[in-house]
C-alpha positions in Angstrom: -33.1 27.5 18.4 -30.5 28.6 20.9 -29.3 25.6 22.9 -26.2 24.4 24.8 -25.5 22.0 21.9 -25.5 24.8 19.4 -23.1 26.9 21.4 -20.8 24.0 22.1 -20.7 23.0 18.4 -19.8 26.6 17.5 -17.0 26.6 20.1 -15.0 23.8 18.5 -12.4 25.8 16.6 -11.3 27.6 19.7 -11.2 24.3 21.6 -9.0 22.7 18.9 -6.5 25.6 19.2 -6.3 24.9 22.9 -6.0 21.2 22.2 -2.9 21.9 20.0 -1.4 23.9 22.8 -2.2 21.2 25.4 -0.7 18.5 23.2 2.5 20.4 23.1 2.5 21.0 26.8 1.5 17.5 27.7 3.6 15.7 25.1 5.4 13.5 27.6 2.1 12.1 28.8 0.8 11.1 25.4 1.6 7.7 23.8 5.2 7.5 22.6 6.1 6.2 19.2 6.4 2.4 19.2 4.3 1.8 22.3 1.6 -0.8 22.0 -1.5 1.0 23.0 -5.2 0.1 23.8 -7.7 3.0 23.6 -11.0 2.6 25.3 -14.2 4.5 25.8 -18.0 4.2 25.7 -20.4 5.5 23.1 -19.0 8.6 21.4 -15.7 8.1 23.2 -15.4 4.6 21.8 -16.0 5.9 18.2 -13.3 8.5 18.8 -11.0 5.8 20.2 -11.5 3.8 17.0 -10.6 6.8 14.9 -7.4 7.5 16.8 -6.3 3.9 16.9 -6.7 3.5 13.1 -4.9 6.9 12.5 -2.0 6.1 14.8 -1.4 2.8 13.1 -1.7 4.3 9.7 1.0 6.9 10.6 3.3 4.1 11.8 3.3 5.3 15.4 2.7 1.9 16.9 0.3 -1.0 17.2 -3.0 0.5 18.5 -6.3 -1.2 19.2 -9.6 0.3 20.3 -12.1 -1.5 22.6 -15.4 -0.5 24.3 -14.6 0.0 27.9 -16.9 -2.8 28.8 -14.5 -5.3 27.1 -11.7 -6.4 29.6 -9.5 -7.7 26.7 -6.9 -4.9 27.1 -6.0 -6.2 30.6 -4.7 -9.5 29.3 -2.9 -8.5 26.1 0.3 -7.0 27.3 -0.2 -3.4 26.2 2.3 -0.8 27.1 -0.4 1.7 27.9 -4.2 2.1 28.1 -5.7 5.4 26.9 -9.2 6.0 28.3 -11.5 8.7 26.9 -14.2 9.8 29.3 -15.9 13.3 29.4 -17.3 12.9 32.9 -14.8 10.5 34.4 -17.6 8.6 36.0 -18.8 6.1 33.4 -19.0 2.8 35.1 -17.3 0.7 32.5 -14.3 3.0 32.2 -13.8 3.3 35.9 -14.0 -0.5 36.3 -11.5 -1.1 33.5 -9.0 1.4 35.0 -9.4 -0.2 38.4 -8.5 -3.5 36.9 -5.5 -2.0 35.1 -4.2 -0.3 38.2 -0.7 -1.6 39.0 -0.7 -3.7 35.9 -0.8 -1.5 32.9 0.1 2.3 32.8 -3.0 4.3 32.0 -3.7 7.8 30.6 -7.1 9.4 30.9 -8.4 12.3 28.8 -11.3 13.8 30.7 -13.2 17.0 31.3 -13.3 16.3 35.1 -9.7 15.4 36.2 -10.7 14.9 39.9 -13.3 12.3 38.9 -13.0 8.6 39.8 -11.4 7.9 36.4 -8.9 10.7 36.9 -8.0 9.4 40.4 -7.4 5.9 39.1 -5.3 6.8 36.1 -1.5 7.1 36.2 -1.6 10.1 34.0 -4.4 12.6 33.3 -4.8 15.2 30.6 -7.3 17.9 31.7 -9.7 18.9 29.0 -12.1 20.8 31.3 -12.0 23.7 28.8 -13.9 21.4 26.3 -16.4 20.0 28.8 -20.0 20.5 28.0 -23.4 21.1 29.7 -25.1 19.0 27.0 -26.0 15.4 27.3 -24.8 14.6 23.8 -21.1 15.0 23.2 -19.8 17.3 20.5 -16.8 19.5 21.3 -15.3 17.3 24.0 -15.1 14.3 21.7 -13.6 16.2 18.8 -11.2 18.1 21.0 -9.9 14.9 22.5 -9.3 13.5 19.0 -7.6 16.7 17.8 -5.3 16.6 20.9 -4.3 13.1 20.1 -3.9 14.0 16.4 -1.6 16.8 17.4 0.3 14.3 19.5 0.9 12.3 16.4 2.4 15.4 14.7 -0.7 16.4 12.7 -0.9 20.2 12.1 -4.4 21.2 13.2 -4.4 24.5 11.4 -6.2 23.2 8.3 -8.8 21.4 10.4 -9.5 24.5 12.4 -9.9 26.6 9.2 -12.2 24.0 7.7 -14.3 23.9 10.9 -14.7 27.7 10.9 -15.9 27.4 7.3 -18.3 24.6 8.1 -19.8 26.7 11.0 -20.2 29.7 8.7 -21.8 28.0 5.7 -25.5 27.3 5.3 -26.5 23.7 5.3 -28.1 22.7 1.9 -31.9 22.8 2.2 -32.1 19.4 0.4 -30.2 17.7 3.3 -32.9 18.7 5.8 -35.6 17.2 3.6 -34.1 13.7 3.6 -35.5 11.1 5.9 -32.8 8.4 5.8 -29.1 9.2 6.3 -26.0 7.1 5.8 -22.5 8.1 6.8 -19.4 6.4 5.3 -15.7 6.5 6.1 -12.4 5.0 5.1 -9.5 4.0 7.3 -9.5 6.2 10.4 -12.7 8.1 9.4 -14.9 5.0 9.8 -15.1 5.8 13.5 -16.1 9.4 12.6 -18.9 8.0 10.4 -20.2 6.0 13.3 -20.1 9.1 15.5 -21.9 11.2 12.9 -24.7 8.7 12.7 -25.0 8.5 16.4 -25.4 12.3 16.6 -28.3 12.2 14.3 -30.0 9.4 16.2 -29.4 11.0 19.6 -30.4 14.5 18.7 -33.0 14.2 15.9 -34.2 10.5 16.2 -33.8 9.9 12.5 -33.1 6.8 10.6 -29.3 6.8 10.4 -26.7 4.1 9.5 -22.9 4.1 9.1 -20.4 1.8 7.4 -16.9 1.5 6.0 -17.3 2.9 2.5 -16.3 -0.2 0.7 -18.6 -2.4 2.9 -21.5 -0.2 2.1 -21.4 -1.6 -1.4 -21.9 -5.1 -0.1 -25.6 -4.9 0.8 -26.3 -1.7 2.8 -26.5 0.3 -0.4 -29.9 -1.4 -1.0 -31.4 0.8 1.7 -30.6 4.0 -0.2 -33.2 5.7 -2.4 -34.4 9.2 -3.4 -35.2 9.9 0.3 -31.6 9.3 1.4 -28.5 11.4 2.0 -25.2 9.5 1.8 -22.3 11.4 3.2 -18.6 10.2 3.0 -16.3 11.7 5.6 -12.9 11.9 3.9 -12.0 10.8 0.4 -14.7 8.7 -1.4 -13.5 5.4 -3.1 -13.4 5.5 -6.9 -16.9 5.0 -8.4 -18.8 5.3 -5.2 -20.5 8.5 -6.1 -21.9 7.0 -9.3 -23.2 3.9 -7.5 -24.9 6.0 -4.8 -26.5 8.4 -7.3 -27.8 5.5 -9.3 -30.1 4.7 -6.3 -31.6 8.1 -6.4 -29.8 9.1 -3.2 -28.1 12.5 -2.7 -24.3 11.9 -2.3 -21.9 14.3 -0.7 -18.1 14.2 -0.1 -15.5 16.9 -0.2 -11.9 17.6 0.6 -12.4 19.2 4.0 -10.8 17.8 7.1 -12.8 14.7 8.2 -13.2 16.1 11.8 -14.6 19.3 10.4 -17.0 17.2 8.3 -18.1 15.7 11.6 -18.9 19.2 12.8 -21.1 19.6 9.8 -23.0 16.4 10.7 -23.4 17.8 14.2 -25.0 20.9 12.7 -27.2 18.8 10.6 -28.4 16.8 13.6 -29.5 20.1 15.3 -31.2 21.4 12.2 -33.2 18.1 11.8 -34.2 18.3 15.5 -35.4 21.8 15.0 -37.3 20.8 11.9 -39.0 18.0 13.9 -39.8 20.2 17.0 -37.2 18.4 19.2 -35.0 20.0 21.8 -31.4 18.8 21.2 -30.6 19.5 24.8 -33.1 16.9 25.9 -32.5 13.7 24.1 -34.6 10.9 25.3 -33.4 7.8 27.2 -29.8 9.0 27.6 -27.9 10.9 30.3 -24.6 12.8 30.5 -22.8 9.8 32.1 -23.9 6.2 32.2 -23.5 5.1 35.8 -24.8 1.5 36.4 -26.3 0.9 39.8 -24.4 -1.8 41.7 -22.0 -2.4 38.8 -18.8 -1.0 40.2 -16.1 -3.6 40.9 -15.1 -4.0 44.5 -11.5 -3.0 43.7 -12.8 0.4 42.3 -13.6 1.5 45.8 -10.4 0.0 47.2 -8.2 1.7 44.5 -10.0 5.1 45.0 -9.6 4.9 48.7 -5.9 4.2 48.4 -5.5 7.1 46.0 -7.2 9.5 48.4 -5.2 8.4 51.4 
């Protein structure tokens, strides 16, 4: 099936190349080493925020926390900077948080729509319009935002781009599409990617999908796995995990490709499962491109936006 989602998934390597160029050009806007940073988002953007926060800390770049944008905690913790991820720039919770931070905490927004309310409220904006999407579900915008932030940490994106091109070329194993229960696992910064992979399968294909930190999966959730399950680890699998999973009868997969490229593979799986079930991945039920809550904008959102426009 030819869909917007399919085309956007396929366009990720090119977007990542542009992300590397953008990171180099916008280096002074990205979090500096040693800054104490809060990263916020909603849904997919929150999962990407969690991945970046864990990666930044693991590389010794500075204390970094991730929060859903609906949580006002960052406004009271003395962060040096707030980084907000929002494809549309209109998500109510993100806009409200940025309005609350205005004049108190410097903010940076990564968005596909820089002249949006979030873009207007932010102190700094990185324009990712080249990765924006027509789809309701996020694929290339989310991974491009993460790859830009990875590049800002000094990560060479070349191997990830090469792995993504391979993932887009390869055929998905037929056995994967025949499974009915899916579990995604991660370690360290890839736990957020596992959560995002699971979300894609739920949104696009409406299948039973769960996600966990790989070591936590052993503490109870493994009981759900059986011969109908696919268990996929994004990034290196802990020692002994494969044997434990396969003892349940589940199919286990983990390899050495870049974890963000592995997420691309999960996106492809979501579309394949949707096609198998007769679903249109461009029309997921009950969700929209941007969650705008009626009557939920803070009064100071309008005041801040009005000041910025004047």
